[in-house]
Structures are given as C-alpha cells and as structure tokens.
C-alpha positions as CSV (number, residue, x, y, z in Angstrom):
1,M,188.8,113.0,84.6
2,K,188.8,113.7,88.3
3,K,185.3,115.0,88.2
4,K,184.0,112.0,86.4
5,I,185.7,109.6,89.1
6,L,184.3,111.9,91.6
7,F,180.9,111.9,90.3
8,S,181.0,108.3,90.3
9,I,182.0,107.6,93.6
10,L,178.9,110.0,94.8
11,A,176.6,108.0,92.7
12,I,177.7,104.9,94.1
13,F,177.3,106.3,97.6
14,A,174.0,107.5,97.0
15,C,173.0,104.2,95.5
16,I,174.1,102.6,98.7
17,N,172.0,105.2,100.9
18,I,169.0,104.6,98.7
19,S,169.1,101.0,99.3
20,A,169.6,100.9,102.9
21,Q,166.9,103.4,103.6
22,K,163.9,101.4,105.3
23,F,160.2,102.2,105.2
24,A,157.0,100.8,106.5
25,L,153.3,101.2,106.5
26,V,150.5,101.9,108.9
27,D,146.7,101.9,108.3
28,M,145.6,105.1,110.4
29,E,141.9,103.9,110.1
30,Y,142.6,100.5,111.6
31,I,144.6,101.8,114.3
32,L,142.1,104.5,115.2
33,K,139.0,101.8,115.2
34,N,140.8,99.7,117.6
35,I,141.5,102.5,120.1
36,P,138.4,102.8,122.5
37,K,139.1,106.4,123.6
38,Y,138.7,107.4,119.8
39,E,135.3,105.7,119.3
40,I,134.1,107.3,122.3
41,A,135.3,110.8,121.2
42,N,133.7,109.8,117.9
43,E,130.4,109.2,119.4
44,Q,130.4,112.3,121.6
45,L,130.9,114.4,118.4
46,N,128.5,113.0,116.7
47,Q,126.2,113.6,119.5
48,A,126.9,117.3,119.9
49,S,126.6,117.7,116.1
50,Q,123.3,116.1,116.1
51,Q,122.3,118.6,118.9
52,W,123.6,121.5,117.1
53,E,122.1,120.5,114.1
54,K,118.6,120.1,115.8
55,E,118.9,123.7,117.4
56,V,119.9,125.1,113.8
57,N,117.0,123.2,112.1
58,E,114.4,124.4,114.8
59,L,115.6,128.2,114.3
60,S,115.4,127.5,110.5
61,R,111.6,126.2,110.8
62,E,110.8,129.1,113.0
63,A,112.2,131.5,110.2
64,E,110.2,129.7,107.4
65,A,107.1,130.0,109.8
66,L,107.5,133.4,110.0
67,Y,107.9,134.0,106.6
68,K,104.8,131.9,105.9
69,N,102.9,133.7,108.1
70,Y,103.8,137.2,106.5
71,Q,103.0,135.7,103.1
72,N,99.7,134.5,104.4
73,D,98.7,138.1,106.2
74,L,100.5,140.3,103.7
75,V,97.3,141.6,102.1
76,F,96.1,142.6,105.2
77,L,99.4,144.5,106.8
78,T,99.9,148.3,106.7
79,D,103.1,149.2,105.3
80,D,104.4,149.7,108.8
81,Q,103.4,146.2,109.9
82,K,104.9,144.6,106.8
83,K,108.1,146.5,107.2
84,K,108.3,145.3,111.0
85,R,107.6,141.6,109.9
86,E,110.2,142.0,107.2
87,E,112.7,142.8,110.1
88,E,111.6,140.0,112.3
89,I,112.2,137.6,109.4
90,V,115.6,138.9,108.6
91,L,116.6,139.1,112.2
92,K,115.6,135.1,112.5
93,E,117.3,134.2,109.1
94,K,120.6,136.2,110.5
95,E,120.2,134.4,114.0
96,V,120.0,130.8,111.7
97,T,123.1,131.8,109.7
98,E,124.9,132.9,112.9
99,A,123.8,129.6,114.5
100,R,125.3,127.7,111.9
101,Y,128.4,129.5,111.7
102,K,128.7,129.4,115.6
103,F,128.5,125.4,115.6
104,F,129.8,124.5,112.3
105,G,132.0,127.2,111.2
106,P,136.0,127.1,110.7
107,E,136.2,128.0,114.2
108,G,133.1,126.7,115.4
109,E,131.8,124.9,118.4
110,L,132.3,121.4,116.5
111,Y,135.9,122.3,115.4
112,K,136.8,123.1,119.1
113,K,135.2,119.9,120.6
114,R,136.9,117.5,117.7
115,Q,140.3,119.6,118.6
116,S,139.9,118.8,122.3
117,L,138.8,115.2,121.9
118,M,140.9,114.2,119.1
119,K,144.3,116.0,119.4
120,P,145.4,113.9,122.1
121,I,144.6,110.9,120.7
122,Q,146.3,111.8,117.4
123,E,149.4,112.8,119.3
124,D,149.6,109.6,121.2
125,V,149.1,107.5,117.6
126,Y,151.9,109.9,116.2
127,N,154.1,109.4,119.4
128,A,153.7,105.6,118.9
129,V,154.5,105.7,115.3
130,K,157.7,107.7,116.0
131,A,158.6,105.2,118.6
132,V,158.0,102.3,116.4
133,A,160.2,104.0,113.4
134,Q,163.0,104.9,115.8
135,E,163.2,101.5,117.3
136,K,162.9,99.7,114.0
137,G,165.0,102.2,112.3
138,Y,162.5,103.2,109.4
139,Q,163.3,106.4,107.9
140,T,159.7,106.8,106.6
141,I,155.9,105.4,107.4
142,F,153.4,106.1,105.0
143,D,150.0,105.9,105.8
144,R,148.3,103.3,103.5
145,A,144.6,104.5,104.6
146,S,145.3,108.2,103.1
147,S,147.4,107.2,100.3
148,Q,145.7,106.5,97.0
149,S,148.9,105.9,95.3
150,I,149.7,102.7,96.9
151,V,148.3,100.0,94.8
152,F,150.1,96.9,96.5
153,A,152.1,96.9,99.7
154,S,153.3,93.7,101.3
155,P,151.7,93.1,104.7
156,T,155.1,92.5,106.1
157,I,155.9,96.0,106.1
158,D,152.6,97.1,107.9
159,V,153.6,98.2,111.3
160,S,150.0,99.1,112.3
161,N,149.9,96.2,115.0
162,E,153.1,97.3,116.5
163,V,152.1,101.0,116.8
164,L,148.7,99.4,118.5
165,A,150.7,97.6,120.8
166,K,152.8,100.7,121.5
167,L,149.7,102.5,122.5
168,G,148.6,99.5,124.7
169,Y,146.3,98.0,122.7
170,S,147.4,94.8,121.8
171,K,146.2,92.7,118.6
C-alpha cells in the first residue's frame, strides 16, 4: 500500500515537472542569413573552393593530356620510353589525387578555412541562443531548420528574432 501511494505521489510530481518545462524553436537558416559576417564568410569559402577546384581541374587536364599523348605516340615509343611516360602519367594522377585530398579532404584546406571562418560565428549564435534560453527559462530550444520531425510549430514559440537581437542584428 505504501508503495502505491509513494508511486502515485512521484507520478504526480513528474507530471507537474513535465508540464512546467518550457521549450522554444529557432530557425538557424534564418538567423545565419541575417548575419552579414556569415554571408561574407560563405562567399570567401565559395571563392576559395572555386580557386582550388580550378587548380585540381588544371592538374587533371594535364594528366589527361599526358595520357592522350602517350596513346598517340604508343606505336613509336621504345619500351624504356613507354615505361618513362607511364611513370609520368602515374605521378601526375597521383598529384591530382593529392591536391584533391589537400584541398577537399577531411582535414583539407577547405575544412580548415571553414573552421576558422565559421566557428566564431557558430559560437556567437550558440551563446546568444543559450542566453535567450536562460533569460526566458527555456529548458530546450530546437532548431526547426534541421529538424524534419517538426510538422507544425506555432510562430509564438520561435525565438529566432530574439537571438538575432541578442547578437546585435535587430529584425
């Protein structure tokens, strides 16, 4: 009997705590689009990416040209010349692969540049979201832009503009 009463009391307190929790939504895409530093950083990343892609493509074209020349001259080459040309082609293709990895690999230049440009902005946004949550007493703030499971949410619980205001970008 005591266990049933104790369990009932705990269940009531649990229900009270659940109903007292507050949550809100933010739209990170909306927030980031309204931060000029983010747009500038994004443009810098795009320019760097295009430049590096151009370099990789140029190396790739050189490798293709070496291979086509080799194919065209194949009947005229001695075994030693064939071997030398094949080594040149392999080295050039290796250079292409290394350049692609250097620029676009998991620890490549694009990743490093993205980290250096975006991380401070992301930290500022996170700190602003955290400050809004603490000021308003929210236990949880969900990102509606990245959550595919949110079918509908009342605009009244969206605190994106408050986060932007906290960052100094009033809307």
